[in-house]
C-alpha positions as CSV (number, residue, x, y, z in Angstrom):
1,M,73.3,-11.7,24.6
2,A,71.5,-12.5,21.4
3,E,68.2,-12.1,23.1
4,N,68.9,-8.4,23.9
5,M,69.8,-7.5,20.3
6,I,67.3,-5.7,18.1
7,S,66.8,-7.2,14.6
8,R,68.1,-5.2,11.7
9,P,64.7,-4.7,10.0
10,R,63.3,-3.3,13.2
11,I,66.2,-0.8,13.6
12,V,65.8,0.3,9.9
13,A,62.0,0.8,10.5
14,V,62.6,2.8,13.7
15,L,65.3,5.0,12.1
16,S,63.3,5.5,9.0
17,T,60.4,6.7,11.1
18,M,62.7,9.1,13.0
19,V,64.1,10.5,9.8
20,L,60.7,11.1,8.4
21,L,59.6,12.8,11.6
22,C,62.6,15.0,11.5
23,L,62.0,16.0,7.9
24,T,58.4,16.8,8.5
25,G,59.1,18.7,11.7
26,N,56.4,16.7,13.5
27,N,57.4,15.7,17.1
28,N,54.0,14.0,17.8
29,F,55.1,10.6,16.5
30,V,52.9,8.8,19.0
31,P,49.2,8.9,18.1
32,V,47.3,11.2,20.4
33,A,43.7,10.4,21.3
34,E,41.5,13.4,21.4
35,A,38.2,13.5,23.2
36,I,35.0,13.8,21.2
37,W,31.9,15.6,22.3
38,L,28.5,13.9,21.9
39,T,25.1,15.5,22.1
40,I,22.8,13.1,23.9
41,P,19.1,13.7,22.9
42,S,16.5,14.2,25.5
43,S,14.8,11.0,24.3
44,G,16.7,8.2,22.6
45,T,20.2,6.9,22.6
46,K,23.5,8.2,21.2
47,C,26.0,5.5,20.2
48,V,29.5,5.5,18.8
49,S,31.3,2.4,17.4
50,E,34.8,1.5,16.5
51,E,36.1,-1.5,14.5
52,I,38.8,-3.1,16.6
53,Q,40.9,-6.1,16.1
54,N,41.4,-9.0,18.6
55,N,43.6,-8.6,21.7
56,V,43.7,-4.8,21.8
57,V,43.5,-2.7,25.0
58,V,40.6,-0.2,25.1
59,L,40.4,2.6,27.6
60,A,37.8,5.3,27.7
61,D,36.8,8.1,30.1
62,Y,33.5,10.0,29.8
63,H,31.9,12.8,31.7
64,V,28.8,15.1,31.3
65,I,29.4,18.8,30.5
66,D,26.7,21.1,31.7
67,D,27.6,24.8,31.5
68,A,24.2,25.9,32.8
69,N,24.5,23.7,36.0
70,P,28.1,22.6,36.4
71,Q,27.6,21.6,40.1
72,H,24.7,19.2,39.3
73,P,24.9,18.0,35.7
74,S,22.4,15.7,34.3
75,A,22.9,12.0,35.0
76,I,23.3,9.5,32.2
77,S,23.5,5.8,31.6
78,A,26.2,4.0,29.6
79,R,26.6,0.6,28.0
80,V,29.4,-0.9,26.0
81,T,28.8,-4.1,24.0
82,S,31.0,-6.4,22.0
83,P,30.5,-7.4,18.3
84,Y,28.4,-10.4,19.5
85,G,26.3,-8.3,21.9
86,S,28.1,-9.2,25.2
87,N,28.0,-6.4,27.9
88,L,31.4,-5.1,28.6
89,H,30.4,-2.1,30.7
90,H,27.1,-0.9,32.1
91,N,26.7,2.1,34.4
92,E,23.5,4.0,35.3
93,N,22.8,7.4,36.9
94,V,26.3,8.7,36.6
95,T,28.0,11.9,35.4
96,V,31.5,10.5,35.2
97,G,32.7,7.1,34.2
98,R,35.4,4.9,32.8
99,F,35.6,1.6,31.0
100,A,38.6,-0.5,30.2
101,F,38.9,-4.0,28.6
102,T,40.9,-6.1,26.2
103,T,39.1,-7.2,23.1
104,S,38.6,-10.9,22.7
105,E,37.2,-10.8,19.2
106,A,37.5,-8.6,16.2
107,G,34.6,-6.4,15.1
108,N,32.6,-3.3,15.9
109,Y,32.5,-2.4,19.6
110,M,29.7,0.0,20.5
111,A,29.3,2.4,23.3
112,C,25.8,3.9,23.9
113,F,24.7,6.7,26.2
114,W,21.3,8.0,27.1
115,L,19.6,10.3,29.7
116,N,17.8,8.9,32.7
117,S,14.0,9.0,32.3
118,N,13.6,11.2,35.4
119,Q,16.1,13.8,34.2
120,Q,15.2,14.2,30.5
121,Q,15.3,17.8,29.3
122,S,14.0,19.6,26.3
123,A,17.5,20.2,25.1
124,G,20.3,17.6,24.6
125,T,23.1,17.0,27.0
126,T,26.8,17.2,26.0
127,L,29.1,14.3,26.8
128,S,32.9,14.3,26.5
129,L,34.2,10.9,25.5
130,D,38.0,10.2,25.5
131,W,38.3,6.8,23.7
132,R,41.8,5.4,23.5
133,I,42.8,2.2,21.7
134,G,45.9,0.2,21.5
135,I,49.1,2.3,21.6
136,T,47.2,5.4,22.7
137,A,45.8,3.6,25.8
138,K,49.3,2.8,27.1
139,D,50.5,4.5,30.2
140,W,53.9,5.7,29.1
141,E,54.8,7.2,32.4
142,S,54.4,3.9,34.1
143,V,56.4,2.2,31.4
144,A,59.2,4.7,31.8
145,K,59.3,4.2,35.6
146,K,59.1,0.5,35.4
147,E,61.8,0.0,32.9
148,K,63.9,3.0,34.2
149,I,64.4,4.6,30.9
150,E,64.2,8.2,29.7
151,G,65.3,10.6,27.0
152,V,66.2,9.1,23.6
153,E,65.9,5.6,24.9
154,F,62.4,6.3,26.0
155,D,61.5,7.8,22.6
156,L,63.0,4.8,20.8
157,K,60.9,2.5,23.1
158,R,57.8,4.4,22.1
159,L,58.7,4.3,18.4
160,G,59.2,0.6,18.7
161,Y,55.6,0.2,20.0
162,V,54.3,2.5,17.3
163,V,56.1,0.4,14.6
164,Q,54.8,-2.8,16.1
165,A,51.2,-1.4,16.2
166,I,51.4,-0.3,12.6
167,H,52.7,-3.7,11.6
168,E,49.9,-5.4,13.4
169,N,47.3,-3.1,11.8
170,L,48.8,-3.9,8.3
171,V,48.6,-7.6,9.0
172,Y,45.0,-7.2,10.2
173,L,44.1,-5.2,7.1
174,K,45.8,-7.8,4.9
175,S,43.8,-10.6,6.5
176,R,40.6,-8.7,6.1
177,E,41.4,-8.0,2.5
178,A,42.1,-11.8,2.0
179,D,38.8,-12.6,3.6
180,M,36.9,-10.1,1.4
181,R,38.6,-11.4,-1.7
182,E,37.7,-14.9,-0.8
183,V,34.0,-13.9,-0.3
184,S,34.0,-12.0,-3.5
185,E,35.5,-14.9,-5.5
186,L,33.0,-17.3,-3.9
187,T,30.1,-14.9,-4.8
188,N,31.3,-14.5,-8.3
189,S,31.6,-18.3,-8.7
190,R,28.0,-18.8,-7.4
191,V,26.7,-16.1,-9.7
192,A,28.5,-17.8,-12.7
193,W,27.0,-21.2,-11.8
194,F,23.6,-19.6,-11.3
195,S,23.8,-18.0,-14.8
196,I,24.9,-21.2,-16.4
197,M,22.0,-23.1,-14.7
198,S,19.5,-20.4,-15.7
199,I,20.7,-20.7,-19.4
200,G,20.4,-24.4,-19.2
201,I,16.9,-24.3,-17.8
202,C,15.9,-21.8,-20.5
203,I,17.3,-24.1,-23.2
204,V,15.5,-27.2,-21.7
205,V,12.2,-25.3,-21.4
206,S,12.5,-24.0,-25.0
207,A,13.1,-27.5,-26.3
208,L,10.1,-28.9,-24.4
209,Q,7.9,-26.1,-25.8
210,L,9.1,-26.8,-29.3
211,W,8.5,-30.5,-28.9
212,H,5.0,-29.9,-27.4
213,L,4.1,-27.6,-30.3
214,T,5.4,-30.1,-32.9
215,L,3.2,-32.8,-31.4
216,Y,0.2,-30.5,-31.3
217,F,0.5,-29.5,-34.9
218,Q,1.1,-33.1,-36.0
219,K,-2.2,-34.1,-34.2
220,K,-4.0,-31.3,-36.0
221,K,-2.4,-32.4,-39.2
222,L,-1.1,-28.9,-39.8
223,I,2.4,-30.1,-40.6
């Protein structure tokens, strides 16, 4: 029975979120992914990147928009790479495509699109890209059917996922901040030691020059 109970902090977080949404009058408490339009140049590559943490689901759909020739739009090629350059998706000579993966490392994930060489045009080609990450990539209809929930219970379930996603993002940002602070402190320490070493070298060089000049003037019997 204890396993089915929700912890008090989790309940407080969910209820606080619901109260805030009610006060603001915003019912869209789940982040909504909106498609972006990219203009692919006739020569070259158009890329978009997103910094994503580890173990996050990524789902994206893309298709070419050609108002002049909607029946036979220009074909494109697509490639998605991980922060370390591994190919996660590669597709050529297509007008519609989809890629989905779960990140195995944190960093910038990049998706690049370009026109095929035999179909390059003087003007650019428009591409619609619907890139969903984490909570926005979840199929809520399947979740509702699988767990047989609806109404307020379903809304609370979604709010629970939202709170969990926000918490994970805060933990990730906190770890990134700690890493950056550690790098900054290490850099400051190295700069301080370099400054001390530079001052020491200047003092030693000055002392050697003074000693050399003293010996020179003594040999010349000027002092």
